[in-house]
DRENMI-540764 format. One record per residue (C-alpha): residue number from 1; residue in three letters; x, y, z. Coordinates in steps of 0.001 Angstrom, whole numbers. Layout:
% DRENMI-540764
R|NUM|ala|X|Y|Z
...
This chain:
% DRENMI-540764
R|1|met|38577|12202|-31597
R|2|ala|39291|9535|-28982
R|3|ile|36680|8706|-26381
R|4|thr|37684|9426|-22791
R|5|ile|36162|7330|-19998
R|6|lys|36174|8815|-16495
R|7|lys|35112|7015|-13310
R|8|val|32711|9022|-11161
R|9|ser|34558|10051|-8027
R|10|thr|32766|13157|-6723
R|11|lys|29194|14115|-5884
R|12|arg|29306|16680|-8665
R|13|glu|30204|13984|-11188
R|14|leu|27447|11724|-9842
R|15|lys|24941|14524|-10448
R|16|arg|26217|14795|-14024
R|17|phe|25803|11025|-14361
R|18|ile|22134|11266|-13332
R|19|arg|21359|14402|-15336
R|20|phe|22816|13048|-18584
R|21|asn|19698|10938|-19141
R|22|tyr|17401|13903|-18425
R|23|arg|19254|16059|-20915
R|24|met|19409|13369|-23594
R|25|tyr|15661|12660|-23479
R|26|lys|14452|16159|-22618
R|27|glu|12389|16576|-25796
R|28|asn|11273|12963|-26129
R|29|pro|7507|12564|-25544
R|30|tyr|7742|8900|-24493
R|31|ser|10601|8968|-21980
R|32|val|9767|9310|-18270
R|33|pro|12508|10802|-16077
R|34|asp|13551|9119|-12860
R|35|leu|12866|11011|-9656
R|36|tyr|16179|12788|-9126
R|37|asp|16287|12388|-5333
R|38|asp|15580|8655|-5665
R|39|met|18519|8321|-8048
R|40|leu|20844|10103|-5625
R|41|asn|19813|7630|-2921
R|42|thr|20089|4633|-5255
R|43|phe|23735|5383|-6025
R|44|asn|24604|6274|-2421
R|45|lys|26401|3438|-616
R|46|arg|25141|4595|2769
R|47|lys|21494|4913|1729
R|48|asn|20955|1988|-632
R|49|ala|20698|-1267|1328
R|50|ala|21647|-3259|-1800
R|51|phe|25268|-2290|-1163
R|52|glu|25247|-4928|1587
R|53|phe|25876|-7436|-1207
R|54|cys|26603|-5288|-4275
R|55|glu|29679|-3520|-5543
R|56|ala|29473|-726|-8122
R|57|asp|31258|2066|-9938
R|58|tyr|29934|4590|-12449
R|59|phe|31579|5812|-15641
R|60|leu|31154|8844|-17900
R|61|ala|32165|9031|-21568
R|62|tyr|33508|12240|-23103
R|63|lys|34234|13197|-26717
R|64|asp|35711|16559|-27677
R|65|gly|35262|17597|-24052
R|66|lys|31515|16909|-24157
R|67|met|29736|14198|-22154
R|68|val|28321|11638|-24600
R|69|gly|27478|8593|-22468
R|70|arg|27240|6945|-19062
R|71|val|27122|3462|-17554
R|72|ala|27089|1766|-14142
R|73|ala|29171|-1367|-13489
R|74|ile|27586|-3582|-10819
R|75|ile|28302|-6935|-9229
R|76|asn|25393|-8453|-7305
R|77|lys|27244|-11042|-5231
R|78|arg|24071|-12694|-3901
R|79|ala|22647|-13173|-7395
R|80|asn|25946|-14593|-8641
R|81|glu|26034|-17026|-5726
R|82|ile|22408|-18118|-6189
R|83|trp|22654|-18522|-9981
R|84|lys|26222|-19910|-9860
R|85|ser|27480|-17221|-12198
R|86|arg|30241|-14650|-12352
R|87|asn|28411|-11796|-14007
R|88|val|29192|-8119|-14019
R|89|arg|26064|-6092|-14758
R|90|phe|25884|-2939|-16823
R|91|gly|23062|-579|-15917
R|92|trp|21837|2981|-16368
R|93|ile|23503|2970|-19775
R|94|asp|22966|5813|-22237
R|95|tyr|24994|6888|-25253
R|96|ile|24766|8981|-28374
R|97|asp|24490|7156|-31702
R|98|asp|28211|6655|-32029
R|99|pro|29589|3065|-31977
R|100|glu|32876|4257|-30487
R|101|val|31053|5668|-27471
R|102|ser|29014|2527|-26674
R|103|ala|32109|359|-27253
R|104|ala|34177|2452|-24840
R|105|leu|31504|2314|-22140
R|106|ile|31072|-1466|-22429
R|107|his|34848|-1938|-22484
R|108|ala|35105|-2|-19211
R|109|val|32570|-2340|-17573
R|110|glu|34300|-5433|-19001
R|111|glu|37679|-4321|-17660
R|112|trp|36150|-3502|-14285
R|113|gly|34541|-6946|-14186
R|114|arg|37678|-8728|-15394
R|115|glu|39664|-7163|-12550
R|116|arg|37137|-8801|-10191
R|117|ser|37294|-12226|-11900
R|118|met|33934|-11964|-13666
R|119|thr|33420|-14105|-16789
R|120|his|30329|-12512|-18387
R|121|ile|28844|-9058|-18834
R|122|val|25039|-8809|-18735
R|123|gly|22429|-6052|-18772
R|124|pro|20930|-3577|-18606
R|125|leu|20263|-4591|-15011
R|126|gly|20254|-2642|-11767
R|127|phe|21332|-3640|-8301
R|128|thr|18195|-5777|-7794
R|129|asp|14900|-6625|-9507
R|130|leu|13322|-3534|-7953
R|131|asp|15500|-1376|-10194
R|132|ala|14556|-800|-13834
R|133|glu|15971|-3483|-16107
R|134|gly|15976|-4499|-19755
R|135|met|16699|-2468|-22886
R|136|leu|13626|-1441|-24863
R|137|val|13531|-3252|-28229
R|138|glu|9838|-2777|-29129
R|139|gly|7373|-25|-28252
R|140|phe|9401|3113|-28891
R|141|asp|6196|5043|-29634
R|142|gln|4606|4112|-26295
R|143|leu|4747|6197|-23128
R|144|ser|7175|4665|-20654
R|145|thr|6411|4160|-16950
R|146|met|8124|5255|-13741
R|147|ala|9446|1708|-13208
R|148|thr|10944|1026|-16649
R|149|ile|13724|2130|-18990
R|150|tyr|13131|4132|-22146
R|151|asn|15862|4241|-24783
R|152|phe|16266|5125|-28437
R|153|pro|15897|2351|-31084
R|154|tyr|19589|2396|-32004
R|155|tyr|20711|1141|-28566
R|156|ala|20072|-2557|-29306
R|157|ser|21946|-2501|-32622
R|158|his|25000|-1182|-30778
R|159|met|24788|-4135|-28361
R|160|glu|24537|-6631|-31209
R|161|arg|27486|-4989|-32997
R|162|leu|29509|-5455|-29812
R|163|gly|28825|-9196|-29812
R|164|phe|26006|-9361|-27257
R|165|thr|23187|-11893|-27595
R|166|lys|19768|-12139|-25997
R|167|asp|19768|-13486|-22444
R|168|ala|16132|-12811|-21520
R|169|asp|13137|-10829|-22773
R|170|trp|10348|-9149|-20848
R|171|val|6995|-8195|-22358
R|172|glu|4540|-5555|-21190
R|173|phe|790|-5383|-21662
R|174|lys|-1720|-2580|-21875
R|175|met|-5160|-3683|-20662
R|176|arg|-8549|-2046|-20829
R|177|val|-10266|-1854|-17459
R|178|pro|-13476|-3864|-18001
R|179|asp|-16902|-2342|-17451
R|180|ala|-17710|-5219|-15102
R|181|ile|-15853|-8057|-13429
R|182|pro|-15566|-10833|-16064
R|183|glu|-18148|-13488|-15247
R|184|lys|-15658|-16362|-15295
R|185|his|-13326|-14283|-13137
R|186|lys|-16047|-13761|-10568
R|187|arg|-17049|-17419|-10562
R|188|ile|-13457|-18581|-9994
R|189|ser|-13055|-16010|-7200
R|190|asp|-16143|-17272|-5382
R|191|ile|-15056|-20901|-5670
R|192|ile|-11479|-20483|-4455
R|193|gln|-12471|-18107|-1663
R|194|arg|-14812|-20730|-221
R|195|lys|-12544|-23699|-976
R|196|tyr|-9466|-22273|744
R|197|asn|-11231|-20030|3271
R|198|leu|-9469|-16929|1947
R|199|lys|-10163|-13366|3028
R|200|ile|-9745|-9983|1364
R|201|lys|-8000|-7408|3548
R|202|lys|-8112|-3652|2898
R|203|tyr|-6443|-824|4791
R|204|lys|-6909|2918|5101
R|205|ser|-3684|3669|6992
R|206|gly|-206|3335|5507
R|207|lys|1275|2975|8982
R|208|lys|-1207|253|9854
R|209|ile|-597|-1858|6739
R|210|ala|3163|-1430|7224
R|211|his|2862|-2584|10850
R|212|asp|570|-5529|10126
R|213|tyr|1894|-6820|6797
R|214|gly|4883|-4752|5657
R|215|gln|7366|-7500|6504
R|216|ala|5086|-10244|5147
R|217|ile|4582|-8454|1807
R|218|phe|8279|-8427|988
R|219|glu|8881|-11911|2405
R|220|leu|6143|-13192|101
R|221|met|7726|-11309|-2792
R|222|asn|11030|-13059|-2045
R|223|glu|9260|-16413|-2039
R|224|ala|7170|-15875|-5168
R|225|tyr|9886|-14266|-7288
R|226|ser|12793|-16551|-6313
R|227|pro|12676|-18658|-9549
R|228|leu|12747|-15589|-11808
R|229|tyr|15666|-14480|-13940
R|230|gly|18526|-12984|-11964
R|231|phe|16497|-12558|-8769
R|232|ser|18267|-12157|-5446
R|233|pro|16193|-12144|-2229
R|234|leu|15752|-8863|-411
R|235|thr|17706|-8612|2827
R|236|gln|16122|-7473|6071
R|237|arg|17702|-4043|5676
R|238|gln|16203|-3745|2180
R|239|ile|12792|-4820|3463
R|240|asn|12950|-2201|6207
R|241|gln|13955|403|3640
R|242|tyr|11166|-434|1184
R|243|val|8449|-663|3842
R|244|lys|9375|2826|5005
R|245|met|9825|4201|1494
R|246|tyr|6856|2847|-462
R|247|leu|3914|1775|1691
R|248|pro|3080|5228|3148
R|249|met|2761|6820|-324
R|250|leu|269|4320|-1774
R|251|asp|-3420|4959|-2340
R|252|leu|-4543|1979|-275
R|253|arg|-7786|1635|-2200
R|254|met|-5557|249|-4958
R|255|val|-3820|-2261|-2680
R|256|thr|-5427|-5626|-1945
R|257|leu|-4200|-8359|391
R|258|val|-5456|-11945|481
R|259|thr|-5008|-13951|3683
R|260|asp|-5852|-17450|4826
R|261|ala|-8015|-18426|7806
R|262|asp|-5109|-17673|10160
R|263|asp|-4555|-14193|8670
R|264|lys|-1322|-15323|6992
R|265|leu|-593|-13472|3758
R|266|val|-1300|-15571|676
R|267|ala|-1236|-12927|-2070
R|268|phe|-1172|-9213|-2680
R|269|gly|-1681|-6778|-5523
R|270|ile|-209|-3279|-5456
R|271|ser|-1223|-743|-8099
R|272|met|-1147|3023|-8358
R|273|pro|-2072|5820|-10772
R|274|ser|491|6290|-13527
R|275|leu|3039|8946|-12581
R|276|ala|4500|9101|-16096
R|277|glu|3016|12462|-17120
R|278|ala|3575|13945|-13656
R|279|leu|7268|13015|-13767
R|280|gln|7557|14519|-17235
R|281|lys|6002|17785|-16061
R|282|ser|8195|17897|-12959
R|283|his|11339|16929|-14929
R|284|gly|12017|14361|-12202
R|285|arg|12286|17044|-9514
R|286|leu|10218|17484|-6362
R|287|leu|11117|21176|-6060
R|288|pro|9934|23762|-6660
R|289|phe|6622|22447|-8055
R|290|gly|7226|18777|-8846
R|291|trp|5552|17645|-5633
R|292|tyr|2304|19257|-6847
R|293|tyr|2227|17235|-10082
R|294|leu|2986|13998|-8229
R|295|leu|354|14560|-5522
R|296|lys|-2171|15508|-8194
R|297|ala|-1450|12282|-10076
R|298|leu|-1710|10196|-6915
R|299|phe|-4693|11602|-5076
R|300|met|-6660|14248|-6987
R|301|lys|-9726|13494|-9079
R|302|arg|-8151|14704|-12325
R|303|arg|-5534|11977|-12262
R|304|ser|-4230|9959|-15194
R|305|lys|-6666|7534|-16816
R|306|ile|-3894|4910|-16751
R|307|leu|-2867|2853|-13729
R|308|asp|336|899|-13165
R|309|leu|120|-2689|-11923
R|310|leu|3295|-2514|-9857
R|311|ile|3482|-5871|-8091
R|312|val|1287|-8956|-7992
R|313|ala|2594|-11871|-5928
R|314|val|1004|-15168|-4919
R|315|lys|2435|-17724|-2490
R|316|pro|3802|-20647|-4570
R|317|glu|1407|-23258|-3162
R|318|tyr|-1556|-21060|-4188
R|319|gln|-359|-20290|-7704
R|320|asn|-2495|-21543|-10619
R|321|lys|-5497|-21867|-8280
R|322|gly|-7336|-18667|-9153
R|323|val|-6069|-16371|-6393
R|324|asn|-5226|-13723|-9012
R|325|ala|-8898|-13688|-9979
R|326|leu|-9798|-12982|-6354
R|327|leu|-7362|-10057|-6243
R|328|phe|-8752|-8445|-9376
R|329|ser|-12360|-9105|-8437
R|330|asp|-11677|-6738|-5549
R|331|leu|-9571|-4245|-7516
R|332|ile|-11595|-3866|-10725
R|333|pro|-14512|-2033|-9031
R|334|val|-11946|294|-7427
R|335|tyr|-10391|1049|-10806
R|336|gln|-13837|1730|-12266
R|337|lys|-14811|4056|-9419
R|338|leu|-11560|6013|-9732
R|339|gly|-12085|6505|-13457
R|340|phe|-9228|4458|-14890
R|341|ile|-9547|3283|-18486
R|342|phe|-6298|1382|-19018
R|343|ala|-3802|-555|-16918
R|344|glu|-94|-1079|-17625
R|345|ser|1553|-4296|-16505
R|346|asn|5082|-4275|-15181
R|347|pro|7617|-6123|-17376
R|348|glu|6964|-9876|-17323
R|349|leu|9402|-12521|-18499
R|350|glu|8179|-13681|-21896
R|351|leu|8249|-17339|-20791
R|352|asn|6392|-16704|-17524
R|353|asp|3091|-18299|-18544
R|354|lys|1781|-18232|-14960
R|355|val|1829|-14444|-14846
R|356|gln|537|-13868|-18356
R|357|ala|-2348|-16306|-17814
R|358|gln|-3888|-13861|-15323
R|359|trp|-4697|-11442|-18170
R|360|glu|-6618|-13961|-20317
R|361|tyr|-10008|-12536|-19348
R|362|phe|-9008|-8951|-20201
R|363|glu|-8762|-7050|-23459
R|364|thr|-4971|-6777|-23791
R|365|glu|-2276|-5555|-26148
R|366|gln|1362|-6593|-25847
R|367|his|2844|-3192|-26681
R|368|lys|6437|-3227|-25374
R|369|arg|9346|-5621|-25200
R|370|arg|12690|-5224|-23469
R|371|arg|15826|-7336|-23453
R|372|ser|18759|-8286|-21269
R|373|phe|21921|-8950|-23278
R|374|ile|24907|-11133|-22373
R|375|lys|28459|-11593|-23631
R|376|glu|31474|-13559|-22477
R|377|ile|34386|-11458|-21250
R|378|lys|37426|-12553|-23237
């Protein structure tokens, strides 16, 4: 039977778009569902500040009257301007193991991009770097995280069959929390703290850290991440949105800021307990009982033994000088006290030696790899 592609045009269809992933991976022990309410906001043009510079449409695939796939078509105009490209992104892509389905979905994105004068199709990518990106190509037997994509092994072979090639790879690491701060780590921390007159700052109030450094945190992120693949700087509206959305929910014991003698932000590390199992138990829903699982994972003693290293950023002029060691010299005792055994890194570009060098004093395993694919639109 022919594949039918339908553009999402109603709220009911958007809900089907979001729920397709939940249904497809319902029985999979490694997939972690997105928080449903967050997804509704992400795809809402009034609520997602990325629509200041992004354009998007969403498509559903049907076969024999049954939904068999989904994909988002996105143009990030700021990223295209910065990287001098004309790329249409495909994101939030899922499909059954049927080459006709994946081909129809990709064709829909290509046509959508061609109508807007795009020359290449690339993905999986979201609106910005703060969305999940990259198709999983290694680590299918590893539990996913709240910030990453999980997909079945056959996805990548469909992309290759359609003529896509590798554009970039990210790797992820699982690290054992050490019993003590590595001696070399501690020595470097002491030296650079004295040499550059750096200070560790800790907070107990989400409102206070947002007031004092909320803006600076995301400005530093813009500065530190600007050379990275496909990055587009956060706008002021996005910064306001993320400060309000994320900082109040963090366990601030697991957040460390480093400032200079003038209290200017030099680096920060944001980590949190893994919410993977909590999101699985809640099926991505806050109601009726999902909030309990999430609060338990965040703040109760019987939390996960795994923590997520969400964001580590260092001002460019302080990179490669040991500031990362200072951050983790403060955070490791916190992790030990809270009972964590392992830490999960966020995806890191495989060629980003600066980031991967910070793990050299830890016991690590590179356990996942994900890929962004690219193809010329002909």
